[in-house]
Residue, then its C-alpha position, 0 to 999 in steps of 0.5 A: x771347598x763347598x764352604x769357600x764357594x758358599x762364602x765367596x758366593x755370599x760375599x758376592x751377593x752382599x757386595x752386589x746388594x750393597x752397591x745397588x742400595x748405595x746407588x739408590x740413596x740420595x741425600x735429603x739436600x740433593x732431593x730438596x735441590x731437585x724438587x726446588x728446581x722442578x717447583x720453580x719450573x712449574x711456577x714458570x709454566x703456570x705463570x706463562x699459562x702454557x699448557x703444552x710446556x706445563x704438560x711436559x713436566x709430567x710423565x707419560x702415565x702421570x696422575x693428577x688429582x685436582x683438589x682431591x677430585x677424580x684423577x686425570x690420567x696421562x700427559x695428554x689429558x693433563x695438558x687438556x685439563x690445564x689448557x681448559x683451566x688457563x682459559x678462565x684463570x691467570x696465575x700471577x705468582x706461585x710459591x711452594x713451601x716444601x714440608x717433607x721430602x723423602x725417596x731415593x734416586x728413582x722416586x722423590x716424595x714431596x709434601x708441601x703448601x703452594x700459595x698462588x695469586x690468581x686472576x679469575x673473572x677479573x678478581x684477584x684471589x690468594x689461594x693456598x693448597x696442600x699438595x703431594x707430589x711424586x717425582x719419578x726419574x726418567x731414563x734421561x735422568x730428569x725428574x717428572x711429576x708422576x703423581x700430582x695431588x692437592x687439596x685446599x687446607x681446612x684452616 
């Protein structure tokens, strides 16, 4: 009798674990679709120069590291960072190229290159950065930036 109970208990634990793991899986294609959609929204926010709208792309506890510098922590600080940046620059165009993507339904990790055309002090600049984004699923099912880190490429 103890053997049957043990086997049934083990089977139940296995089934629960199997279900939990399969619920966390998300195909690379699905992750790429989510990331592409979110990156398009980011580009629209940058081109509009709307720091309020851009800040809503970040989680409450997000961390932003501009060009590998000190972290800007939290949505409100990130909004202030972008509002200050938008005072002196205007993004005309922004494109992202996803290089790697991984994760699960809760967190998506993305690396890539972002190329922008920016007007700064009456001059047009073409800027390319390499980035790492971590998108975290929110209770409402949307994905928000939880970590946003970029550096200028060395080449």
